[in-house]
C-alpha positions in Angstrom: 16.0 0.6 -51.2 12.3 1.2 -50.1 13.8 -3.0 -48.1 16.1 -1.1 -46.2 13.8 1.7 -44.5 11.7 -1.2 -44.1 13.5 -3.6 -41.7 14.7 -1.1 -39.3 11.0 0.4 -38.7 9.7 -3.2 -38.6 12.6 -3.6 -35.9 11.8 -0.5 -33.9 8.4 -1.6 -33.4 8.8 -5.0 -32.8 10.6 -3.1 -30.3 8.1 -1.0 -29.6 5.7 -2.9 -28.9 7.5 -5.6 -26.3 8.5 -1.9 -25.0 4.9 -1.8 -24.4 3.8 -5.1 -23.2 5.9 -4.6 -20.5 4.9 -1.1 -19.6 2.1 -3.2 -16.7 4.6 -2.1 -14.8 5.4 1.6 -13.3 7.4 0.5 -9.5 10.5 0.1 -9.3 9.6 -2.7 -6.7 7.1 -4.5 -9.3 8.8 -6.8 -12.1 6.7 -8.3 -15.1 6.6 -10.4 -17.0 3.6 -10.6 -20.1 1.1 -11.1 -17.9 1.9 -11.6 -14.6 3.9 -9.5 -12.5 5.9 -9.8 -8.7 5.3 -6.8 -6.6 7.0 -6.1 -3.5 6.0 -3.3 -1.1 6.2 -2.3 2.0 4.3 -3.0 5.4 3.7 0.2 5.8 0.3 1.4 5.4 -0.3 4.2 2.5 2.9 1.7 0.3 1.4 1.0 -2.8 2.2 0.1 -6.4 0.2 0.6 -9.8 0.3 -3.4 -11.8 -0.9 -3.8 -15.0 -4.0 0.0 -15.1 -4.7 -0.6 -10.8 -3.7 0.4 -8.3 -1.8 -2.1 -5.1 -2.4 -0.7 -1.9 -1.0 -1.9 1.4 -3.4 -2.3 4.2 -2.3 -4.6 7.1 -0.4 -7.9 7.8 0.2 -10.5 10.3 2.1 -13.7 10.4 0.1 -15.5 7.9 -2.9 -13.7 6.1 -2.3 -9.8 4.3 -4.3 -7.0 3.7 -4.2 -5.3 0.8 -6.6 -2.8 -1.1 -6.6 -3.3 -5.0 -8.8 -2.1 -7.8 -10.2 -0.2 -5.1 -11.7 -3.8 -3.3 -10.6 -4.9 -0.2 -9.0 -8.3 -0.2 -7.2 -10.7 2.6 -4.3 -13.0 0.6 -3.4 -16.1 3.2 -0.2 -18.3 2.6 -1.2 -21.0 1.1 -4.4 -20.3 -0.7 -5.5 -19.7 -4.1 -5.8 -17.2 -6.1 -8.4 -14.1 -5.1 -10.1 -13.0 -8.2 -9.9 -9.2 -8.0 -11.1 -6.4 -10.7 -10.5 -9.3 -13.6 -7.0 -10.3 -12.1 -5.7 -12.8 -9.6 -3.8 -12.2 -6.8 -2.5 -13.9 -4.2 0.8 -14.6 -1.9 3.8 -15.1 -2.2 5.7 -14.1 0.8 5.0 -11.4 3.4 8.8 -11.0 5.4 9.5 -8.3 8.5 9.6 -5.0 6.6 7.7 -6.3 3.5 4.4 -7.9 1.6 5.4 -9.9 -1.9 2.7 -11.3 -3.5 1.7 -11.9 -7.1 -1.3 -9.6 -10.1 -1.9 -11.9 -13.4 -3.9 -11.2 -16.0 
């Protein structure tokens, strides 16, 4: 009888652990895997998202460059640029649209 109870508990634990790994994202505009998230935020002042335990805020953008505040540090990302290390995370720009900005945040 112990074996029968143990299997559902093990399955429940595994599911809970998997969900905990994916909770690095707390916003509808964030899509995460295990160690990397894609964030899409509006190009408006004070637009932000919580990702991998830090807040990422939109500051400004032009056609090629986006300025964000990530983990309290202001950074500039340019199209085609390698990821920038900030707060122990790697941040890189995906795209700049007319209304939104998309970027990657990885551990």
